[in-house]
N, CA, C and O of each residue as an XYZ file, in Angstrom:
304
protein
N       0.815     -1.196     -0.029
C      -0.074      0.037     -0.035
C       0.941      1.146     -0.026
O       1.975      1.106      0.641
N       0.533      2.270     -0.910
C       1.301      3.426     -0.934
C       0.627      4.599     -0.027
O      -0.472      4.446      0.506
N       1.344      5.696      0.081
C       0.815      6.703      0.907
C      -0.589      7.214      0.359
O      -1.499      7.373      1.173
N      -0.774      7.445     -0.834
C      -2.103      7.949     -1.419
C      -3.222      7.010     -0.936
O      -4.256      7.448     -0.431
N      -2.976      5.713     -1.108
C      -3.996      4.646     -0.777
C      -4.231      4.703      0.704
O      -5.381      4.667      1.144
N      -3.198      4.789      1.478
C      -3.389      4.761      2.897
C      -4.159      6.070      3.428
O      -5.106      6.010      4.212
N      -3.679      7.152      2.949
C      -4.341      8.442      3.398
C      -5.934      8.471      3.030
O      -6.802      8.915      3.782
N      -6.143      7.950      1.812
C      -7.522      7.877      1.420
C      -8.415      7.080      2.329
O      -9.601      7.370      2.485
N      -7.827      6.073      2.923
C      -8.629      5.133      3.862
C      -8.398      5.415      5.251
O      -8.915      4.619      6.035
N      -7.720      6.395      5.748
C      -7.469      6.751      7.164
C      -8.836      6.999      7.960
O      -8.993      6.514      9.081
N      -9.729      7.705      7.393
C     -10.984      7.906      8.119
C     -11.757      6.651      8.316
O     -12.269      6.441      9.416
N     -11.877      5.856      7.405
C     -12.525      4.604      7.512
C     -11.766      3.595      8.501
O     -12.363      2.863      9.290
N     -10.408      3.652      8.361
C      -9.664      2.883      9.290
C      -9.905      3.284     10.726
O     -10.102      2.428     11.588
N      -9.891      4.690     11.014
C     -10.040      5.222     12.262
C     -11.531      4.714     12.909
O     -11.714      4.439     14.095
N     -12.503      4.662     11.873
C     -13.851      4.272     12.351
C     -14.060      2.743     12.386
O     -15.155      2.236     12.632
N     -12.896      2.015     12.113
C     -13.023      0.621     12.036
C     -13.998      0.141     11.094
O     -14.757     -0.765     11.439
N     -14.073      0.690      9.840
C     -15.047      0.372      8.928
C     -14.503     -0.355      7.637
O     -15.091     -0.321      6.556
N     -13.312     -1.017      7.868
C     -12.708     -1.646      6.739
C     -12.697     -3.075      6.867
O     -12.971     -3.572      7.959
N     -12.386     -3.865      5.783
C     -12.092     -5.227      5.718
C     -10.799     -5.448      6.572
O      -9.940     -4.574      6.693
N     -10.731     -6.650      7.139
C      -9.562     -7.015      7.961
C      -8.288     -6.929      7.253
O      -7.273     -6.473      7.780
N      -8.350     -7.393      5.990
C      -7.087     -7.356      5.170
C      -6.603     -5.969      4.908
O      -5.401     -5.709      4.964
N      -7.507     -5.070      4.623
C      -7.121     -3.614      4.408
C      -6.508     -3.102      5.662
O      -5.449     -2.476      5.641
N      -7.207     -3.379      6.828
C      -6.726     -2.931      8.068
C      -5.247     -3.284      8.367
O      -4.476     -2.441      8.827
N      -4.862     -4.610      8.079
C      -3.501     -5.086      8.223
C      -2.666     -4.164      7.378
O      -1.686     -3.575      7.834
N      -3.092     -4.051      6.090
C      -2.192     -3.290      5.087
C      -1.950     -1.975      5.700
O      -0.792     -1.558      5.736
N      -2.939     -1.257      6.199
C      -2.724      0.124      6.657
C      -1.806      0.148      8.005
O      -0.938      1.006      8.167
N      -2.065     -0.812      8.896
C      -1.206     -0.883     10.034
C       0.198     -1.180      9.724
O       1.113     -0.644     10.350
N       0.390     -2.014      8.783
C       1.768     -2.287      8.150
C       2.364     -0.941      7.683
O       3.446     -0.526      8.100
N       1.597     -0.291      6.797
C       2.119      0.928      6.186
C       2.498      2.061      7.318
O       3.501      2.772      7.259
N       1.566      2.094      8.296
C       1.840      3.094      9.428
C       3.053      2.817     10.246
O       3.667      3.714     10.822
N       3.404      1.501     10.288
C       4.623      1.118     10.954
C       5.869      1.588     10.252
O       6.932      1.739     10.854
N       5.714      1.821      8.946
C       6.865      2.202      8.135
C       6.905      3.545      7.561
O       7.851      3.898      6.857
N       5.851      4.361      7.849
C       5.648      5.628      7.167
C       5.179      6.718      8.214
O       4.018      6.898      8.581
N       6.270      7.391      8.611
C       6.045      8.508      9.683
C       5.060      9.679      9.148
O       4.172     10.112      9.883
N       5.252     10.160      7.865
C       4.255     11.083      7.486
C       2.907     10.674      7.472
O       2.045     11.516      7.723
N       2.590      9.505      7.216
C       1.195      8.939      7.207
C       0.769      8.857      8.668
O      -0.375      9.198      8.968
N       1.586      8.443      9.553
C       1.278      8.468     11.092
C       0.890      9.796     11.443
O      -0.122      9.946     12.127
N       1.545     10.760     11.075
C       1.071     12.251     11.324
C      -0.142     12.585     10.879
O      -0.903     13.246     11.586
N      -0.492     12.149      9.585
C      -1.895     12.379      9.021
C      -2.882     11.525      9.857
O      -4.004     11.975     10.089
N      -2.541     10.424     10.271
C      -3.504      9.649     11.065
C      -3.773     10.357     12.414
O      -4.884     10.336     12.945
N      -2.719     10.973     12.928
C      -2.807     11.691     14.281
C      -3.636     12.890     14.040
O      -4.380     13.285     14.938
N      -3.569     13.528     12.858
C      -4.341     14.643     12.564
C      -5.827     14.239     12.418
O      -6.705     14.967     12.881
N      -6.120     13.063     11.768
C      -7.512     12.632     11.610
C      -8.048     12.345     13.046
O      -9.211     12.643     13.319
N      -7.219     11.770     13.975
C      -7.710     11.433     15.352
C      -7.939     12.782     16.026
O      -8.975     12.942     16.671
N      -7.143     13.654     15.932
C      -7.284     14.981     16.568
C      -8.580     15.748     15.993
O      -9.347     16.285     16.793
N      -8.823     15.801     14.627
C      -9.992     16.279     14.207
C     -11.281     15.635     14.719
O     -12.193     16.312     15.192
N     -11.326     14.310     14.612
C     -12.509     13.589     15.205
C     -12.690     13.880     16.684
O     -13.817     14.184     17.074
N     -11.716     13.815     17.510
C     -11.675     14.125     18.781
C     -12.251     15.603     19.109
O     -13.115     15.819     19.959
N     -11.667     16.530     18.344
C     -12.099     17.926     18.575
C     -13.569     18.045     18.145
O     -14.300     18.789     18.800
N     -13.997     17.452     17.223
C     -15.333     17.515     16.774
C     -16.435     16.947     17.805
O     -17.568     17.392     17.993
N     -15.860     15.940     18.372
C     -16.729     15.266     19.443
C     -16.835     16.249     20.705
O     -17.887     16.514     21.286
N     -15.659     16.706     21.006
C     -15.650     17.584     22.267
C     -16.400     18.835     21.989
O     -17.147     19.263     22.868
N     -16.282     19.470     20.859
C     -17.016     20.616     20.527
C     -18.469     20.348     20.487
O     -19.235     21.148     21.025
N     -18.923     19.260     19.879
C     -20.302     18.893     20.023
C     -20.854     18.707     21.341
O     -22.032     18.990     21.561
N     -20.040     18.221     22.296
C     -20.430     18.113     23.645
C     -20.285     19.383     24.496
O     -20.693     19.393     25.657
N     -19.715     20.440     23.937
C     -19.551     21.799     24.504
C     -18.411     21.859     25.501
O     -18.398     22.791     26.305
N     -17.435     20.929     25.518
C     -16.319     21.089     26.362
C     -15.188     21.852     25.818
O     -15.125     22.110     24.616
N     -14.349     22.197     26.606
C     -13.036     22.989     26.213
C     -11.939     22.082     25.959
O     -11.770     21.098     26.679
N     -11.156     22.358     24.948
C     -10.097     21.417     24.621
C      -8.759     22.218     24.382
O      -8.816     23.314     23.823
N      -7.646     21.728     24.765
C      -6.414     22.498     24.376
C      -5.987     22.054     22.855
O      -6.066     20.889     22.466
N      -5.573     23.033     22.134
C      -5.234     22.808     20.785
C      -3.759     22.541     20.697
O      -3.007     23.039     21.535
N      -3.318     21.805     19.758
C      -1.799     21.512     19.499
C      -1.257     22.893     18.980
O      -1.978     23.844     18.675
N       0.087     22.869     18.925
C       0.917     23.804     18.478
C       0.494     23.970     16.891
O       0.588     23.034     16.096
N       0.064     25.146     16.572
C      -0.457     25.389     15.202
C       0.753     25.208     14.207
O       0.569     24.578     13.165
N       1.919     25.716     14.487
C       3.094     25.574     13.590
C       3.357     24.157     13.319
O       3.583     23.809     12.159
N       3.349     23.298     14.285
C       3.698     21.859     14.149
C       2.670     21.274     13.288
O       2.967     20.541     12.344
N       1.406     21.599     13.609
C       0.297     20.923     12.722
C       0.467     21.411     11.279
O       0.331     20.531     10.430
N       0.722     22.566     10.869
C       0.899     22.951      9.587
C       2.153     22.323      8.865
O       2.202     22.055      7.665
N       3.176     22.129      9.805
C       4.414     21.513      9.095
C       4.068     20.024      8.779
O       4.467     19.518      7.730
N       3.382     19.372      9.616
C       2.948     18.002      9.336
C       2.129     17.837      8.139
O       2.364     16.934      7.336
N       1.061     18.774      7.969
C       0.219     18.784      6.778
C       1.104     19.190      5.493
O       0.788     18.738      4.393
N       2.162     20.005      5.631
C       2.903     20.361      4.466
C       3.822     19.089      4.045
O       3.935     18.788      2.856
N       4.411     18.427      4.973
C       5.111     17.316      4.718
C       4.265     16.081      4.142
O       4.753     15.238      3.389
N       3.065     16.078      4.543
C       2.215     15.014      4.017
C       1.908     15.221      2.624
O       1.655     14.245      1.917
N       1.903     16.384      2.159
C       1.414     16.702      0.738
C       2.547     16.518     -0.164
O       2.359     16.662     -1.372
N       3.785     16.193      0.317
C       4.884     15.882     -0.558
C       5.248     14.489     -0.754
O       6.184     14.194     -1.498
């Protein structure tokens, strides 16, 4: 699995909505690819933030500079 394929499936992976074979491929890719791990961390942060905001709780945000750097690296 390459980065494009993995990134396309990360939301469904997070939601545990994929076939077991695809899950294994994504897990293997994430063990080998730090940029995709960063994107998965961002997906997790986005979902967590949305849940917390929906519930009206206050959350601490990550360092914006670091977040933009990770997104920039992921696009290359």
